[in-house]
C-alpha positions in Angstrom: -4.7 9.8 -5.6 -5.6 13.4 -4.2 -3.8 14.6 -1.1 -6.4 13.8 1.1 -5.7 9.9 0.8 -4.2 8.3 3.7 -0.4 7.4 3.2 1.1 4.3 4.5 4.0 4.3 2.0 3.8 1.0 0.8 3.1 0.4 -2.6 0.7 -1.9 -4.9 0.0 -2.0 -8.4 -3.0 -0.1 -9.0 -3.8 -1.9 -12.2 -4.1 -5.1 -10.4 -6.5 -3.2 -7.7 -8.5 -2.3 -10.9 -9.0 -5.6 -11.8 -10.0 -6.4 -8.2 -12.8 -3.5 -8.7 -14.3 -5.2 -11.7 -14.7 -8.2 -10.0 -15.9 -6.7 -6.9 -18.6 -5.1 -9.2 -19.6 -8.6 -10.8 -19.8 -10.4 -7.6 -22.3 -7.5 -6.7 -24.5 -7.6 -9.4 -24.2 -11.5 -9.4 -25.7 -11.1 -5.8 -28.3 -8.6 -6.8 -29.3 -11.0 -9.8 -29.3 -14.4 -7.7 -29.9 -13.1 -3.8 -27.4 -15.9 -2.9 -25.9 -15.0 0.1 -23.2 -17.0 0.0 -21.8 -14.8 -2.9 -21.4 -12.2 -0.1 -19.7 -14.1 1.9 -17.2 -15.0 -0.2 -16.6 -11.6 -1.1 -16.2 -10.8 2.3 -13.7 -13.6 2.9 -12.2 -12.2 -0.2 -11.7 -8.5 1.0 -10.7 -10.1 4.7 -7.8 -12.0 2.9 -6.2 -9.1 1.0 -7.0 -6.7 3.9 -4.8 -8.4 6.5 -1.7 -9.7 4.0 -3.0 -13.0 3.1 -3.2 -11.8 -0.6 -1.9 -15.3 -2.2 -5.0 -16.9 -1.1 -7.4 -14.5 -2.6 -9.2 -16.0 -5.6 -10.1 -12.4 -7.0 -6.4 -11.1 -6.5 -4.9 -14.1 -8.3 -6.9 -13.9 -10.8 -6.3 -10.0 -11.6 -2.9 -10.9 -11.5 -3.4 -13.9 -13.8 -5.5 -11.4 -16.2 -2.5 -8.8 -15.9 -0.3 -10.9 -17.0 -1.7 -12.6 -19.9 -3.1 -9.2 -21.3 0.3 -7.7 -20.8 -1.3 -4.7 -18.7 1.2 -2.2 -17.7 2.4 -2.1 -14.0 1.4 1.1 -12.0 2.8 1.4 -8.4 0.6 4.1 -6.0 0.8 3.9 -2.4 -1.6 1.2 -0.6 -3.2 4.0 1.6 -5.9 4.6 -0.4 -6.5 1.1 -2.1 -7.0 -0.2 1.7 -9.3 2.4 3.1 -11.4 1.8 -0.1 -11.1 -2.2 0.8 -12.3 -1.3 3.9 -15.3 0.6 2.6 -15.8 -2.4 0.5 -16.0 -4.4 3.1 -18.4 -2.3 5.3 -20.4 -2.1 2.3 -20.5 -6.1 1.7 -21.5 -6.5 5.2 -24.0 -4.1 5.5 -25.5 -5.9 2.3 -25.2 -9.5 3.6 -27.4 -7.9 6.8 -29.9 -6.2 4.6 -30.2 -9.6 2.8 -30.7 -11.9 6.1 -33.3 -9.1 7.7 -35.4 -8.7 4.7 -34.8 -5.3 3.9 -34.4 -5.5 0.3 -35.0 -1.8 -0.5 -32.2 -0.6 2.0 -30.2 -3.5 0.4 -30.8 -2.4 -2.9 -30.0 1.2 -2.2 -26.8 -0.3 -0.4 -25.8 -1.9 -3.4 -26.2 0.9 -5.5 -23.7 2.9 -3.4 -21.7 0.4 -3.5 -21.8 0.1 -7.2 -21.2 3.6 -8.2 -17.9 4.1 -6.2 -16.6 0.7 -7.7 -17.2 2.1 -11.3 -15.6 5.9 -10.2 -12.6 3.7 -8.8 -12.7 1.4 -12.2 -13.1 3.8 -15.0 -11.6 7.1 -13.6 -9.6 6.1 -10.5 -11.6 8.3 -8.2 -11.2 7.2 -4.5 -15.0 8.2 -2.9 -13.1 6.6 0.5 -10.4 9.4 0.4 -12.8 12.1 0.2 -14.9 10.9 3.2 -11.5 10.7 4.9 -10.8 13.9 3.7 -14.3 15.7 5.5 -14.1 13.2 8.5 -10.0 14.2 8.8 -11.3 18.0 9.1 -14.3 17.8 11.2 -12.2 15.2 14.1 -8.3 15.7 13.1 -7.1 13.9 16.7 -9.0 10.5 15.8 -7.4 10.0 12.4 -3.8 9.1 11.6 
């Protein structure tokens, strides 16, 4: 996590969030293959549950915790600020993808999905948060508009 990430001084398990990211990638690919909007709606609901403090009701989070426990993966605590910011970007990408799907603009939707999958893959494989980089530049351009 870089210094550009917003800090909220609350810790989350980075291992679980990476598994969550894997599920998000799978769901986006499932949407691209099936074109079923319900898949995106379910992902938006799951993002909202996790973002607004209802992680216990999030199917993705429950599955990630189960996988971490069964695979005996290590607990790696990090500040939740970067993960929360990335989740806001994720829900934004998912909503944009849903709107493109409903509007029938598949080319734009495929472009958005590609960017989303690229950013998620960077987080999953390298722990690189593109949302933090965007936050850093936005804070430089408009310092009073961000915490």
